C-alpha angles and dihedrals in degrees: 000000000000140000119234089255097162094045093048093050091047091053091049093053092043087054090056093044090053088059093056101264116145101162100063118165125209123210114188145158123264113312090232087073113090096220092049091050092049093048093049088048090053090049091050092046092054092051093046092051088052090052094249118139114234103271130221086250100098116112117182129173096065106133097166145023094270093055090044091052092051092049092050092047089053090050093048091050092060116111111278094255091056099034117110120248090200139027131211109199111198099212140018094259090057091046090055089048090050091052091053090050093049096052111112096005117136097214118082110235123187115227133195120175134196112233126032117248140190111289094010088119092052092046092049095238116165109224145174109234141175132207102261091190091056091048091052094044093051092047092048092048091053092047093048091046089054090050089050091057104271103160099178116130115272112285128222109221118183121198117212123240129212134210112235109200112210103154108270093094094045098075107122119235 
């Protein structure tokens, strides 16, 4: 049971590209984690399709909000010609870290995060989200089928994601 991590990340970055951003940073968890790898791959695929070389703006190894904040601060301290105009944060902890880093900054930075989180709607944060209830229901159905004697080979079930536009990813470059 998987989320469409790569597809969701790709849609998030395409959303930023459609608003004119070309220097889009990516802040993600450790690359040893499957979801982080898939989300970074989706980010890279969107940039490649748009004809943009993979920038020096990828920061992996951010497992929590504090690491995410430090990564975003580092990105925002780059010289203006290398600084990102937008950030794709690959999980909710990194989105929260990015928000901490953006507080009080003069430059307007677009932000799209992967995973919805409490208060994201009130803060106006654009996110990629999945239906957690559907994910759980599908996983439970597969487990119960197995308990009831289903001997089919393991199935790969991918749950779709959706981009929820709330304003933070709509800042124009």
